[in-house]
BALOBA-1460 file (C-alpha; in Angstrom, 3 decimals):
// residues 158
<rec num="1" residu="x" x="20.106" y="46.891" z="107.717"/>
<rec num="2" residu="x" x="23.282" y="44.839" z="107.357"/>
<rec num="3" residu="x" x="22.939" y="41.146" z="106.664"/>
<rec num="4" residu="x" x="24.328" y="38.775" z="109.299"/>
<rec num="5" residu="x" x="27.473" y="36.961" z="108.200"/>
<rec num="6" residu="x" x="27.182" y="33.175" z="108.085"/>
<rec num="7" residu="x" x="30.429" y="31.533" z="109.177"/>
<rec num="8" residu="x" x="31.808" y="28.381" z="107.607"/>
<rec num="9" residu="x" x="31.214" y="26.552" z="110.913"/>
<rec num="10" residu="x" x="27.532" y="27.605" z="110.910"/>
<rec num="11" residu="x" x="27.205" y="26.451" z="107.305"/>
<rec num="12" residu="x" x="28.767" y="23.068" z="108.048"/>
<rec num="13" residu="x" x="26.438" y="22.607" z="111.051"/>
<rec num="14" residu="x" x="23.405" y="23.563" z="108.947"/>
<rec num="15" residu="x" x="24.391" y="21.172" z="106.155"/>
<rec num="16" residu="x" x="24.967" y="18.364" z="108.676"/>
<rec num="17" residu="x" x="21.565" y="18.944" z="110.259"/>
<rec num="18" residu="x" x="19.915" y="19.096" z="106.845"/>
<rec num="19" residu="x" x="21.652" y="15.898" z="105.736"/>
<rec num="20" residu="x" x="20.451" y="14.088" z="108.845"/>
<rec num="21" residu="x" x="16.856" y="15.191" z="108.294"/>
<rec num="22" residu="x" x="16.535" y="15.255" z="104.512"/>
<rec num="23" residu="x" x="14.371" y="12.752" z="102.713"/>
<rec num="24" residu="x" x="15.871" y="10.660" z="99.979"/>
<rec num="25" residu="x" x="15.160" y="11.738" z="96.404"/>
<rec num="26" residu="x" x="13.329" y="8.461" z="95.844"/>
<rec num="27" residu="x" x="10.655" y="9.551" z="98.310"/>
<rec num="28" residu="x" x="9.027" y="11.586" z="95.557"/>
<rec num="29" residu="x" x="8.091" y="15.225" z="95.829"/>
<rec num="30" residu="x" x="7.761" y="15.126" z="99.601"/>
<rec num="31" residu="x" x="4.949" y="12.607" z="99.360"/>
<rec num="32" residu="x" x="2.588" y="14.614" z="97.188"/>
<rec num="33" residu="x" x="0.757" y="13.397" z="94.123"/>
<rec num="34" residu="x" x="0.623" y="16.173" z="91.563"/>
<rec num="35" residu="x" x="-0.950" y="16.230" z="88.121"/>
<rec num="36" residu="x" x="1.537" y="16.542" z="85.266"/>
<rec num="37" residu="x" x="2.337" y="20.166" z="84.507"/>
<rec num="38" residu="x" x="1.495" y="21.470" z="87.985"/>
<rec num="39" residu="x" x="4.367" y="23.918" z="88.638"/>
<rec num="40" residu="x" x="3.556" y="24.874" z="92.239"/>
<rec num="41" residu="x" x="6.224" y="24.030" z="94.821"/>
<rec num="42" residu="x" x="5.449" y="20.731" z="96.549"/>
<rec num="43" residu="x" x="4.669" y="22.448" z="99.855"/>
<rec num="44" residu="x" x="1.612" y="24.100" z="98.280"/>
<rec num="45" residu="x" x="-0.107" y="20.731" z="98.019"/>
<rec num="46" residu="x" x="-1.646" y="18.321" z="100.477"/>
<rec num="47" residu="x" x="0.546" y="15.311" z="101.332"/>
<rec num="48" residu="x" x="-0.546" y="11.805" z="100.465"/>
<rec num="49" residu="x" x="-2.225" y="10.126" z="103.434"/>
<rec num="50" residu="x" x="0.229" y="9.069" z="106.103"/>
<rec num="51" residu="x" x="3.344" y="10.401" z="104.328"/>
<rec num="52" residu="x" x="5.511" y="13.010" z="106.065"/>
<rec num="53" residu="x" x="6.146" y="16.325" z="104.377"/>
<rec num="54" residu="x" x="9.597" y="17.854" z="104.535"/>
<rec num="55" residu="x" x="12.697" y="16.918" z="106.453"/>
<rec num="56" residu="x" x="12.398" y="15.230" z="109.804"/>
<rec num="57" residu="x" x="14.029" y="18.243" z="111.473"/>
<rec num="58" residu="x" x="12.017" y="20.207" z="113.981"/>
<rec num="59" residu="x" x="10.692" y="23.563" z="112.703"/>
<rec num="60" residu="x" x="13.385" y="25.627" z="114.446"/>
<rec num="61" residu="x" x="16.206" y="23.469" z="113.052"/>
<rec num="62" residu="x" x="14.667" y="23.586" z="109.579"/>
<rec num="63" residu="x" x="14.396" y="27.390" z="109.730"/>
<rec num="64" residu="x" x="17.992" y="27.711" z="110.970"/>
<rec num="65" residu="x" x="19.365" y="25.390" z="108.263"/>
<rec num="66" residu="x" x="17.449" y="27.169" z="105.489"/>
<rec num="67" residu="x" x="18.461" y="30.629" z="106.670"/>
<rec num="68" residu="x" x="22.119" y="29.658" z="107.077"/>
<rec num="69" residu="x" x="22.330" y="28.129" z="103.607"/>
<rec num="70" residu="x" x="20.446" y="31.017" z="101.971"/>
<rec num="71" residu="x" x="22.746" y="33.467" z="103.765"/>
<rec num="72" residu="x" x="25.810" y="31.563" z="102.611"/>
<rec num="73" residu="x" x="24.664" y="31.636" z="98.971"/>
<rec num="74" residu="x" x="24.015" y="35.386" z="99.209"/>
<rec num="75" residu="x" x="27.400" y="36.183" z="100.738"/>
<rec num="76" residu="x" x="29.339" y="33.934" z="98.343"/>
<rec num="77" residu="x" x="27.496" y="35.337" z="95.299"/>
<rec num="78" residu="x" x="26.723" y="38.974" z="96.147"/>
<rec num="79" residu="x" x="24.277" y="40.919" z="94.044"/>
<rec num="80" residu="x" x="20.585" y="41.422" z="93.504"/>
<rec num="81" residu="x" x="19.946" y="39.718" z="90.191"/>
<rec num="82" residu="x" x="18.196" y="36.568" z="91.478"/>
<rec num="83" residu="x" x="15.759" y="36.252" z="94.354"/>
<rec num="84" residu="x" x="15.736" y="32.861" z="96.089"/>
<rec num="85" residu="x" x="12.577" y="32.237" z="98.123"/>
<rec num="86" residu="x" x="11.980" y="29.443" z="100.624"/>
<rec num="87" residu="x" x="8.746" y="30.538" z="102.272"/>
<rec num="88" residu="x" x="8.184" y="31.044" z="105.125"/>
<rec num="89" residu="x" x="11.777" y="30.416" z="106.267"/>
<rec num="90" residu="x" x="13.520" y="33.099" z="104.238"/>
<rec num="91" residu="x" x="14.472" y="34.783" z="101.012"/>
<rec num="92" residu="x" x="17.656" y="36.384" z="99.717"/>
<rec num="93" residu="x" x="18.839" y="38.248" z="96.681"/>
<rec num="94" residu="x" x="22.111" y="37.101" z="95.170"/>
<rec num="95" residu="x" x="24.273" y="37.033" z="92.038"/>
<rec num="96" residu="x" x="25.694" y="39.949" z="90.127"/>
<rec num="97" residu="x" x="23.844" y="41.259" z="87.128"/>
<rec num="98" residu="x" x="20.874" y="43.463" z="86.357"/>
<rec num="99" residu="x" x="18.949" y="44.435" z="89.469"/>
<rec num="100" residu="x" x="15.368" y="45.431" z="90.087"/>
<rec num="101" residu="x" x="14.018" y="48.090" z="92.389"/>
<rec num="102" residu="x" x="10.247" y="47.524" z="92.552"/>
<rec num="103" residu="x" x="7.810" y="44.678" z="92.211"/>
<rec num="104" residu="x" x="8.579" y="41.057" z="91.447"/>
<rec num="105" residu="x" x="12.143" y="40.561" z="90.237"/>
<rec num="106" residu="x" x="12.649" y="39.038" z="86.779"/>
<rec num="107" residu="x" x="14.730" y="36.110" z="88.110"/>
<rec num="108" residu="x" x="13.054" y="34.169" z="90.912"/>
<rec num="109" residu="x" x="13.663" y="30.729" z="92.396"/>
<rec num="110" residu="x" x="11.030" y="29.411" z="94.802"/>
<rec num="111" residu="x" x="10.811" y="26.096" z="96.603"/>
<rec num="112" residu="x" x="9.928" y="24.480" z="99.904"/>
<rec num="113" residu="x" x="12.282" y="24.009" z="102.838"/>
<rec num="114" residu="x" x="12.469" y="20.242" z="102.259"/>
<rec num="115" residu="x" x="13.425" y="20.675" z="98.625"/>
<rec num="116" residu="x" x="15.914" y="23.464" z="99.383"/>
<rec num="117" residu="x" x="17.676" y="21.356" z="101.993"/>
<rec num="118" residu="x" x="17.785" y="18.381" z="99.627"/>
<rec num="119" residu="x" x="19.312" y="20.634" z="96.933"/>
<rec num="120" residu="x" x="21.979" y="22.188" z="99.163"/>
<rec num="121" residu="x" x="23.032" y="18.811" z="100.557"/>
<rec num="122" residu="x" x="23.098" y="17.069" z="97.175"/>
<rec num="123" residu="x" x="20.382" y="14.504" z="97.829"/>
<rec num="124" residu="x" x="18.405" y="16.069" z="94.970"/>
<rec num="125" residu="x" x="19.756" y="17.509" z="91.735"/>
<rec num="126" residu="x" x="18.699" y="20.868" z="90.343"/>
<rec num="127" residu="x" x="17.572" y="19.283" z="87.062"/>
<rec num="128" residu="x" x="15.377" y="16.723" z="88.827"/>
<rec num="129" residu="x" x="13.829" y="19.336" z="91.131"/>
<rec num="130" residu="x" x="12.964" y="21.627" z="88.229"/>
<rec num="131" residu="x" x="11.736" y="18.772" z="86.022"/>
<rec num="132" residu="x" x="9.252" y="17.471" z="88.567"/>
<rec num="133" residu="x" x="8.085" y="20.898" z="89.732"/>
<rec num="134" residu="x" x="9.650" y="20.992" z="93.179"/>
<rec num="135" residu="x" x="11.434" y="24.189" z="92.161"/>
<rec num="136" residu="x" x="9.802" y="27.037" z="90.292"/>
<rec num="137" residu="x" x="12.510" y="29.013" z="88.506"/>
<rec num="138" residu="x" x="11.735" y="31.951" z="86.252"/>
<rec num="139" residu="x" x="14.115" y="34.187" z="84.371"/>
<rec num="140" residu="x" x="17.301" y="33.691" z="82.407"/>
<rec num="141" residu="x" x="19.534" y="33.816" z="85.513"/>
<rec num="142" residu="x" x="17.428" y="31.521" z="87.725"/>
<rec num="143" residu="x" x="19.477" y="28.354" z="87.175"/>
<rec num="144" residu="x" x="21.315" y="27.491" z="90.413"/>
<rec num="145" residu="x" x="22.809" y="24.210" z="89.191"/>
<rec num="146" residu="x" x="26.321" y="25.701" z="89.184"/>
<rec num="147" residu="x" x="26.206" y="26.524" z="92.922"/>
<rec num="148" residu="x" x="24.245" y="23.565" z="94.281"/>
<rec num="149" residu="x" x="24.915" y="21.436" z="96.231"/>
<rec num="150" residu="x" x="26.838" y="23.713" z="98.567"/>
<rec num="151" residu="x" x="30.444" y="22.660" z="99.177"/>
<rec num="152" residu="x" x="31.828" y="24.657" z="102.127"/>
<rec num="153" residu="x" x="35.389" y="23.697" z="101.125"/>
<rec num="154" residu="x" x="35.045" y="25.094" z="97.593"/>
<rec num="155" residu="x" x="34.040" y="28.595" z="98.649"/>
<rec num="156" residu="x" x="35.774" y="31.415" z="100.436"/>
<rec num="157" residu="x" x="34.862" y="31.639" z="104.101"/>
<rec num="158" residu="x" x="34.338" y="34.902" z="105.984"/>
């Protein structure tokens, strides 16, 4: 099945929506309190009492923004070397290099929707997200710091 093409206009709308609803990096890992060394994405944990989890976007807008930005990454960096997972909103394979055909790929990036949207909009850096466990990245090619945040003007548009 062919992947739907994400237009530059759709990307810009998704980034604008994500920027409007993203939490500031100073809000912590989406309000959770994790023991040191816990590498699970923040969405796997219970939020601290009374603190919101994730962006303030409604679920449909969050899903649309995540899918548009994942799709953009995949079409700008075609390949199947790295799998980027933002459950349950979506997952894509991207970047040229060695590919896999069965089982879990060797290069996986997994995070929550709130963290993904903060990364693509630049309100959170890759290094900070990895350091505090908001992103789980495994494999030698699983460093997305060179492509995040997304700049729609620096990439070729379909």
